[in-house]
C-alpha positions, -999 to 999 in steps of 0.1 A, spaced: -302 -476 -497 -304 -442 -524 -335 -451 -534 -353 -457 -499 -331 -419 -489 -347 -407 -519 -389 -420 -513 -389 -408 -480 -376 -375 -488 -405 -375 -513 -432 -386 -483 -423 -361 -464 -426 -333 -494 -455 -350 -494 -475 -351 -461 -455 -317 -455 -479 -300 -484 -505 -320 -473 -506 -306 -438 -494 -272 -443 -521 -252 -432 -539 -276 -399 -521 -269 -368 -511 -299 -337 -508 -296 -300 -487 -308 -278 -487 -304 -244 -460 -300 -225 -476 -302 -188 -506 -320 -184 -536 -296 -162 -539 -330 -134 -502 -326 -130 -499 -290 -133 -526 -291 -102 -503 -314 -83 -480 -289 -84 -499 -257 -84 -482 -246 -120 -507 -238 -153 -509 -266 -175 -487 -256 -211 -491 -267 -244 -481 -257 -279 -498 -249 -308 -476 -257 -337 -481 -260 -380 -481 -296 -383 -458 -290 -417 -431 -276 -393 -440 -306 -364 -436 -334 -393 -404 -310 -410 -390 -312 -370 -402 -350 -359 -380 -364 -392 -349 -341 -382 -346 -353 -353 -348 -388 -366 -325 -382 -383 -301 -371 -362 -312 -400 -341 -294 -423 -362 -269 -402 -371 -262 -398 -333 -263 -438 -328 -251 -456 -359 -221 -431 -368 -199 -444 -339 -207 -478 -350 -199 -473 -387 -166 -452 -376 -156 -484 -359 -169 -508 -389 -148 -485 -406 -118 -486 -387 -122 -529 -391 -125 -523 -422 -93 -505 -430 -75 -527 -407 -78 -559 -428 -80 -544 -455 -39 -534 -444 -36 -568 -437 -46 -585 -471 -25 -560 -483 6 -570 -458 -4 -610 -475 -8 -602 -508 28 -584 -507 46 -609 -488 29 -641 -512 43 -621 -544 78 -617 -527 78 -658 -519 60 -661 -551 93 -647 -564 120 -663 -549 103 -696 -564 105 -680 -595 142 -675 -587 152 -705 -576 132 -723 -601 160 -703 -632 188 -715 -612 173 -749 -613 170 -748 -646 204 -725 -654 222 -760 -633 199 -782 -649 215 -769 -687 246 -763 -675 251 -802 -659 237 -813 -694 263 -789 -715 290 -807 -689 284 -841 -698 283 -842 -734 314 -821 -738 327 -856 -712 315 -878 -740 
């Protein structure tokens, strides 16, 4: 995933360097619409490098705002699942410890019974 980010940044740098002296015209209000509402048409002439950088930054911000809530939601679910697994492992460890204690008690009682039977003979 990081390699994709690095490649994207390198491509962006390349596009900025290649288009540094070019300009782009952005029409905000076309002449036909301007005639209908009786205002002058409006357009912006912008350096192509700034235009490329602006489009990249707007794309990054939209991705962050779109996927940010999804990321935090998934992170909260993952943490809750991890806590649930930890609780399960603790209860399994506790049950295993209880079983081990009972097995040890059975072993001690079997040995005591064998000793008692051997002493009576």
